[in-house]
MIRONU-114582 format. One record per residue: x, y, z of N, C-alpha, C, O, CB in turn; residue number from 1. Coordinates in steps of 0.001 Angstrom, whole numbers, padded with zeros to 6 digits. Glycine has a CB too. Layout:
[[X, Y, Z], [X, Y, Z], [X, Y, Z], [X, Y, Z], [X, Y, Z], NUM] ...
***
This chain:
[[006881, 010438, 004743], [007138, 009063, 005095], [007938, 008401, 003988], [007673, 008584, 002800], [005829, 008310, 005351], 1] [[008891, 007652, 004401], [009667, 006864, 003450], [010144, 005613, 004173], [010560, 005663, 005331], [010876, 007684, 002864], 2] [[010074, 004505, 003473], [010471, 003236, 004097], [011989, 003089, 004090], [012695, 003849, 003427], [009816, 002041, 003366], 3] [[012473, 002120, 004823], [013896, 001825, 004825], [014356, 001521, 003413], [013727, 000733, 002706], [014212, 000650, 005763], 4] [[015452, 002143, 002999], [015980, 001940, 001660], [015168, 002603, 000566], [015399, 002342, -000615], [016074, 000497, 001382], 5] [[014209, 003465, 000938], [013323, 004107, -000029], [013973, 005282, -000751], [015132, 005618, -000510], [012077, 004575, 000662], 6] [[013211, 005888, -001627], [013685, 007004, -002442], [012796, 008222, -002214], [011576, 008103, -002099], [013709, 006620, -003942], 7] [[013420, 009384, -002153], [012708, 010653, -002045], [013153, 011509, -003216], [014349, 011703, -003429], [012984, 011370, -000666], 8] [[012175, 012031, -003990], [012483, 012930, -005099], [011980, 014316, -004733], [010791, 014507, -004477], [011842, 012433, -006439], 9] [[012874, 015261, -004709], [012540, 016648, -004406], [012680, 017414, -005717], [013772, 017852, -006079], [013470, 017253, -003263], 10] [[011553, 017572, -006431], [011580, 018136, -007775], [010811, 019443, -007806], [009737, 019558, -007215], [010997, 017147, -008796], 11] [[011367, 020427, -008497], [010664, 021684, -008686], [011339, 022837, -007994], [012472, 022736, -007523], [009266, 021565, -008202], 12] [[010623, 023926, -007943], [011128, 025154, -007341], [010261, 025471, -006128], [009033, 025479, -006216], [011126, 026341, -008368], 13] [[010888, 025724, -005034], [010163, 026025, -003799], [010122, 027533, -003571], [011111, 028233, -003789], [010820, 025314, -002591], 14] [[008970, 028019, -003131], [008826, 029437, -002816], [009432, 029798, -001475], [009685, 030968, -001190], [007375, 029824, -002832], 15] [[009659, 028797, -000664], [010228, 028990, 000671], [011221, 027862, 000910], [011221, 026879, 000169], [009110, 029017, 001786], 16] [[012059, 027981, 001921], [012971, 026872, 002239], [012186, 025587, 002528], [011138, 025612, 003173], [013862, 027237, 003454], 17] [[012715, 024476, 002038], [012095, 023166, 002259], [013083, 022322, 003058], [014158, 021983, 002563], [011708, 022463, 000893], 18] [[012725, 021993, 004267], [013630, 021260, 005155], [013556, 019768, 004902], [012475, 019181, 004920], [013304, 021556, 006616], 19] [[014699, 019160, 004667], [014827, 017703, 004643], [015639, 017335, 005881], [016822, 017664, 005978], [015517, 017179, 003299], 20] [[015017, 016672, 006795], [015657, 016376, 008078], [016581, 015171, 007946], [016193, 014033, 008214], [014597, 016119, 009169], 21] [[017802, 015447, 007530], [018780, 014381, 007336], [019070, 013622, 008618], [019407, 012438, 008587], [020062, 014950, 006785], 22] [[018938, 014307, 009744], [019195, 013637, 011020], [018203, 012495, 011260], [018493, 011583, 012035], [019121, 014647, 012173], 23] [[017051, 012532, 010614], [016067, 011458, 010723], [016174, 010455, 009573], [015754, 009306, 009710], [014666, 012043, 010764], 24] [[016731, 010885, 008447], [016735, 010056, 007243], [017980, 009189, 007089], [017902, 008121, 006483], [016598, 010927, 006042], 25] [[019114, 009609, 007613], [020365, 008899, 007347], [020321, 007449, 007807], [020872, 006573, 007140], [021514, 009607, 008022], 26] [[019680, 007189, 008925], [019638, 005842, 009481], [018742, 004908, 008653], [018829, 003687, 008781], [019146, 005893, 010925], 27] [[017883, 005487, 007805], [016951, 004701, 006990], [017526, 004315, 005627], [016848, 003665, 004832], [015670, 005477, 006792], 28] [[018772, 004712, 005354], [019410, 004386, 004079], [018558, 004871, 002897], [018289, 004128, 001953], [019647, 002865, 003976], 29] [[018148, 006127, 002980], [017266, 006735, 001984], [018094, 007367, 000876], [019143, 007957, 001134], [016342, 007790, 002635], 30] [[017614, 007237, -000366], [018224, 007906, -001511], [017421, 009162, -001810], [016204, 009096, -001982], [018283, 006966, -002758], 31] [[018095, 010309, -001875], [017431, 011576, -002152], [017960, 012129, -003476], [019169, 012248, -003673], [017656, 012594, -000989], 32] [[017032, 012466, -004381], [017427, 013103, -005629], [016734, 014458, -005712], [015637, 014639, -005185], [017072, 012210, -006863], 33] [[017379, 015394, -006373], [016798, 016723, -006543], [016949, 017147, -007988], [017777, 016608, -008723], [017463, 017753, -005597], 34] [[016150, 018109, -008388], [016259, 018640, -009741], [015086, 019525, -010089], [014071, 019552, -009394], [016365, 017516, -010740], 35] [[015247, 020245, -011177], [014161, 021066, -011688], [013253, 020204, -012558], [013649, 019126, -013003], [014710, 022279, -012488], 36] [[012058, 020673, -012792], [011115, 019958, -013638], [011647, 019971, -015072], [011996, 021025, -015604], [009688, 020594, -013557], 37] [[011705, 018799, -015686], [012165, 018667, -017062], [010951, 018820, -017979], [009979, 018076, -017850], [012888, 017290, -017295], 38] [[011003, 019775, -018897], [009832, 020070, -019718], [009891, 019462, -021107], [009114, 019859, -021976], [009666, 021542, -019837], 39] [[010789, 018509, -021347], [010901, 017941, -022697], [009609, 017270, -023146], [009334, 017216, -024345], [012042, 016937, -022749], 40] [[008815, 016760, -022219], [007591, 016043, -022587], [006347, 016938, -022557], [005241, 016443, -022774], [007388, 014864, -021655], 41] [[006498, 018232, -022296], [005344, 019122, -022194], [004458, 019091, -023440], [003242, 018960, -023295], [005812, 020535, -021943], 42] [[005003, 019205, -024664], [004115, 019173, -025837], [003277, 017893, -025922], [002088, 017955, -026235], [004937, 019317, -027103], 43] [[003880, 016749, -025650], [003150, 015489, -025676], [002063, 015475, -024609], [000929, 015084, -024885], [004108, 014310, -025474], 44] [[002399, 015897, -023398], [001424, 015905, -022312], [000259, 016839, -022617], [-000887, 016512, -022308], [002093, 016315, -021005], 45] [[000532, 017997, -023219], [-000541, 018924, -023578], [-001459, 018316, -024636], [-002679, 018459, -024555], [000045, 020247, -024087], 46] [[-000875, 017633, -025634], [-001699, 016973, -026655], [-002566, 015882, -026024], [-003744, 015747, -026353], [-000806, 016368, -027766], 47] [[-001978, 015118, -025127], [-002724, 014046, -024464], [-003856, 014619, -023613], [-004963, 014079, -023603], [-001782, 013195, -023593], 48] [[-003582, 015700, -022906], [-004595, 016323, -022071], [-005724, 016879, -022933], [-006899, 016665, -022633], [-003976, 017433, -021212], 49] [[-005372, 017596, -024006], [-006375, 018173, -024889], [-007210, 017090, -025555], [-008394, 017297, -025821], [-005711, 019047, -025945], 50] [[-006606, 015935, -025828], [-007316, 014832, -026460], [-008082, 013953, -025489], [-008682, 012958, -025897], [-006358, 013997, -027216], 51] [[-008071, 014303, -024210], [-008793, 013523, -023213], [-008137, 012194, -022884], [-008774, 011313, -022306], [-010180, 013279, -023682], 52] [[-006869, 012041, -023246], [-006161, 010783, -023009], [-005359, 010793, -021715], [-004649, 009832, -021417], [-005242, 010487, -024165], 53] [[-005467, 011854, -020956], [-004726, 011976, -019709], [-005713, 012373, -018609], [-005678, 013505, -018127], [-003561, 013022, -019838], 54] [[-006594, 011450, -018209], [-007642, 011800, -017242], [-007091, 012256, -015899], [-007732, 013048, -015208], [-008552, 010622, -017028], 55] [[-005920, 011772, -015520], [-005357, 012192, -014230], [-005049, 013676, -014242], [-005140, 014334, -013205], [-004085, 011393, -013903], 56] [[-004685, 014213, -015396], [-004364, 015639, -015484], [-005583, 016481, -015176], [-005486, 017459, -014435], [-003821, 015989, -016872], 57] [[-006730, 016118, -015731], [-007918, 016929, -015478], [-008347, 016816, -014013], [-008957, 017740, -013475], [-009070, 016500, -016407], 58] [[-008038, 015707, -013374], [-008363, 015570, -011953], [-007466, 016458, -011099], [-007852, 016855, -010000], [-008230, 014108, -011511], 59] [[-006273, 016772, -011595], [-005353, 017619, -010839], [-005564, 019104, -011110], [-005085, 019938, -010342], [-003929, 017244, -011163], 60] [[-006273, 019456, -012188], [-006494, 020857, -012526], [-007470, 021442, -011513], [-008610, 020991, -011404], [-007035, 021013, -013988], 61] [[-007020, 022435, -010786], [-007859, 023067, -009770], [-008412, 024405, -010227], [-009405, 024877, -009674], [-007076, 023253, -008496], 62] [[-007791, 025031, -011227], [-008227, 026342, -011703], [-008088, 026415, -013219], [-007125, 025896, -013783], [-007411, 027470, -011030], 63] [[-009047, 027059, -013880], [-009001, 027287, -015328], [-009243, 028767, -015598], [-010095, 029397, -014971], [-010056, 026404, -016077], 64] [[-008476, 029309, -016545], [-008589, 030720, -016887], [-008596, 030892, -018397], [-008036, 030070, -019123], [-007444, 031527, -016259], 65] [[-009227, 031956, -018867], [-009187, 032318, -020279], [-007847, 032994, -020561], [-007180, 033468, -019641], [-010387, 033254, -020663], 66] [[-007455, 033037, -021831], [-006164, 033621, -022195], [-006020, 035060, -021720], [-004918, 035484, -021371], [-005974, 033563, -023692], 67] [[-007112, 035818, -021699], [-007065, 037206, -021258], [-006844, 037374, -019763], [-006682, 038498, -019288], [-008324, 037886, -021641], 68] [[-006835, 036287, -019022], [-006654, 036327, -017566], [-005258, 035873, -017156], [-005074, 035337, -016063], [-007701, 035453, -016881], 69] [[-004279, 036085, -018024], [-002936, 035570, -017765], [-002343, 036085, -016448], [-001784, 035302, -015680], [-002020, 035942, -018910], 70] [[-002457, 037374, -016181], [-001879, 037907, -014936], [-002544, 037295, -013717], [-001863, 036949, -012752], [-002013, 039434, -014888], 71] [[-003867, 037156, -013745], [-004579, 036541, -012622], [-004167, 035081, -012453], [-004039, 034591, -011330], [-006101, 036641, -012828], 72] [[-003959, 034385, -013580], [-003548, 032989, -013552], [-002227, 032827, -012811], [-002107, 031979, -011927], [-003428, 032438, -014972], 73] [[-001239, 033638, -013171], [000067, 033543, -012518], [-000017, 033950, -011052], [000683, 033386, -010211], [001090, 034416, -013246], 74] [[-000867, 034925, -010741], [-001028, 035339, -009349], [-001605, 034198, -008513], [-001125, 033930, -007411], [-001935, 036580, -009258], 75] [[-002626, 033531, -009030], [-003247, 032414, -008303], [-002241, 031294, -008094], [-002167, 030726, -007004], [-004481, 031885, -009063], 76] [[-001455, 030962, -009138], [-000493, 029872, -008996], [000661, 030260, -008084], [001187, 029415, -007360], [000041, 029460, -010358], 77] [[001061, 031529, -008110], [002150, 031989, -007242], [001750, 031914, -005767], [002611, 031782, -004897], [002552, 033429, -007606], 78] [[000472, 031996, -005489], [-000030, 031942, -004104], [-000752, 030624, -003849], [-001787, 030590, -003183], [-000980, 033132, -003819], 79] [[-000194, 029537, -004388], [-000857, 028230, -004329], [-001194, 027786, -002907], [-002218, 027139, -002691], [000017, 027189, -004980], 80] [[-000362, 028118, -001955], [-000647, 027688, -000579], [-001908, 028363, -000043], [-002552, 027840, 000867], [000549, 028001, 000341], 81] [[-002263, 029518, -000599], [-003473, 030233, -000158], [-004666, 029952, -001073], [-005808, 029948, -000611], [-003205, 031743, -000109], 82] [[-004418, 029718, -002357], [-005510, 029526, -003315], [-005868, 028058, -003529], [-006926, 027751, -004078], [-005141, 030146, -004638], 83] [[-004992, 027151, -003098], [-005227, 025730, -003308], [-004916, 025275, -004726], [-005316, 024183, -005130], [-006646, 025401, -002980], 84] [[-004207, 026102, -005482], [-003884, 025764, -006877], [-002890, 024611, -006924], [-001836, 024657, -006290], [-003310, 026993, -007622], 85] [[-003239, 023585, -007679], [-002331, 022458, -007896], [-001837, 022494, -009336], [-000634, 022570, -009587], [-003032, 021098, -007583], 86] [[-002766, 022440, -010274], [-002474, 022616, -011698], [-003430, 023677, -012208], [-004629, 023624, -011935], [-002620, 021262, -012510], 87] [[-002896, 024647, -012954], [-003669, 025767, -013464], [-003619, 025736, -014984], [-002538, 025660, -015569], [-003134, 027121, -012914], 88] [[-004784, 025794, -015631], [-004858, 025778, -017087], [-005213, 027166, -017586], [-006164, 027792, -017118], [-005892, 024739, -017582], 89] [[-004431, 027630, -018539], [-004651, 028931, -019157], [-005075, 028699, -020593], [-004291, 028167, -021379], [-003375, 029827, -019083], 90] [[-006294, 029080, -020964], [-006782, 028927, -022331], [-007844, 027860, -022431], [-008343, 027365, -021420], [-005644, 028601, -023263], 91] [[-008190, 027503, -023664], [-009219, 026511, -023921], [-008684, 025109, -023818], [-007617, 024879, -023248], [-009824, 026724, -025274], 92] [[-009422, 024170, -024369], [-009027, 022771, -024272], [-008559, 022183, -025596], [-008353, 020973, -025689], [-010168, 021964, -023747], 93] [[-008389, 023006, -026616], [-007886, 022461, -027870], [-006376, 022382, -027815], [-005742, 023040, -026990], [-008342, 023314, -029068], 94] [[-005793, 021572, -028698], [-004341, 021370, -028724], [-003589, 022689, -028824], [-002560, 022864, -028170], [-003954, 020469, -029891], 95] [[-004092, 023625, -029637], [-003368, 024880, -029856], [-003532, 025874, -028731], [-002731, 026801, -028610], [-003818, 025510, -031128], 96] [[-004550, 025705, -027902], [-004837, 026710, -026882], [-004416, 026337, -025483], [-004255, 027224, -024645], [-006268, 026999, -026875], 97] [[-004230, 025068, -025192], [-003979, 024641, -023823], [-002556, 024970, -023400], [-001600, 024673, -024116], [-004238, 023147, -023676], 98] [[-002428, 025575, -022252], [-001127, 025861, -021677], [-001222, 025649, -020172], [-001957, 026366, -019493], [-000657, 027310, -022020], 99] [[-000498, 024690, -019652], [-000520, 024436, -018211], [000553, 025302, -017599], [001735, 025152, -017910], [-000295, 022915, -017872], 100] [[000146, 026213, -016725], [001070, 027139, -016085], [001907, 026419, -015058], [003118, 026629, -015003], [000319, 028296, -015436], 101] [[001320, 025600, -014263], [002092, 024910, -013247], [001390, 023713, -012743], [001910, 023012, -011875], [002405, 025808, -012122], 102] 
***
């Protein structure tokens, strides 16, 4: 759903084709932007998450794995439509150990 004159951001990498029905959107004067995820803020976000200053992040984390479970972590995130993975954390919760896979 997007309102008249609204904006749609299509960000990230899709595992399958993602249809944007331009035949329905053109009449609504919609602005569409696309791009890959920019990771310049990842270190800051990881510090904030580890410090408990980003409560929304922990609400989005659906799976947590130990560092030794790296292959399983990537497998679960790669099959997100089947596993329900939204955000996957690999490692502990300290600043040096936290790594958000996706």
